[in-house]
N, C-alpha and C positions, 0 to 999 in steps of 0.2 A: 516554545510550541511553535513549528513554522506556521505562515499566514494561509490559512488556508483560500484556493482560488475558487471561483467564482465564473470564470470562464468557462467555458465550453470548448470541446475539441472533438472531433469526430475522428476514434481512431480500428483499423482495421483489425479484426479477430479470425485469432489461428480457429483451428479446427477443434486443439484443446480447450482454449478458453469459449470459447462457446459452448460446449458438452459442458461445463463449470457453471455456465450463467443457465445451463437450462439443469441441469439440478440445483443451483438452488431455487429456479423460479418451481422448481415441485416441490421441495424442503416449507415453501411458503403455502404450498395450496397446503400442504399435509398438516400444516401447523394452523393457515385460516381459514380450510378448509374453500376456497376461490383466488382464484387468478390474479394477481398482482397488478393493480392498476397505475397509472403512470404519475400517482404520487406517492406511493408507497415506494419503500427504500430498498433496493436491491439484497442488503445486507443486512438484516435485521436482528433486533434480540429476541434470541429464540426462549427465553423466560417469559416475554409478555405477552397479554393477553389479546394486543393488540398489536397489529404493526408499528412496529415502533425504531427504528435505523438504531447500531449498536451503537456505545457509547466511544467517542473517539479515542479515549486514554485505554479502554478496554480491549478495543481495538487495536491497541499500538503494543500494548503490553503482549496481546499474545503474537503480533509480529517479531517484535523484539525476542521474545521466546523461541520465539519456530530459526528464529535466524541463527540464536546461539545454539540453540541445537544441530541446527546444521552445519557448522562450524564454520559462517561464514565469518572473514576478517573484519577484524574490529577496527578498522581505517570506515571499513563499508559502513558499518552499524553505525560509527558517528556519523557518516556524511549524511544517510538514512536522517539521522534524527535532526543534526541540523539543518537539514532542506526539506523536507516532507515527503524525500520522494526515492524512488531506486533506480536508478541509469545503468539503461544495461544494452548490448550491442545493436538486440530489437528496437527498444523507443525511442535511443535518445536521435532518431531522426525525428521525433515529434513534439522534443523538447526546443524552446528555445533558447541561441548561443549563452543567453545572461543565466538562463538553469543549469548549464551545463558547465561554465564558471562557477558558479556556487557547488555544484558535485565537487567540481576538482579541486576547489577552494577548502573547502572541507577536508578531501582526503588529507588532500597536506599537507594541512593545519592539524589531524589528529597525528602524521611522520612528525612535523615539527613537534610536538609536545609528548613523544612517546621515543623511548630508550631502544636503539636496537636489540636487545634482549627481549623486548615485547612486540615484535616483528615479524 
């Protein structure tokens, strides 16, 4: 599992992401009867009686299932699992050269270990 980042960054939100975060806030209010505070998780365990972060393994499992269902290429899924990130045209400007290099190396590693029939 990739290491957790402790550094924070400011990333501008597009309209869709802002809408999704507002919806997540509404779910929090519906579940716990109050607006989220600064220490509350954005993505919380919907089965917990108090605001608890979702377990990383559960989040990861849901994301991987969604990636497979959506037909994401296995090299990109592998790179996500190896680096802990999803690199896109839109977000790569927020990543360091080392982050992008690690992503690209993971994709190259997948291709190097799979024959042409699996591509």
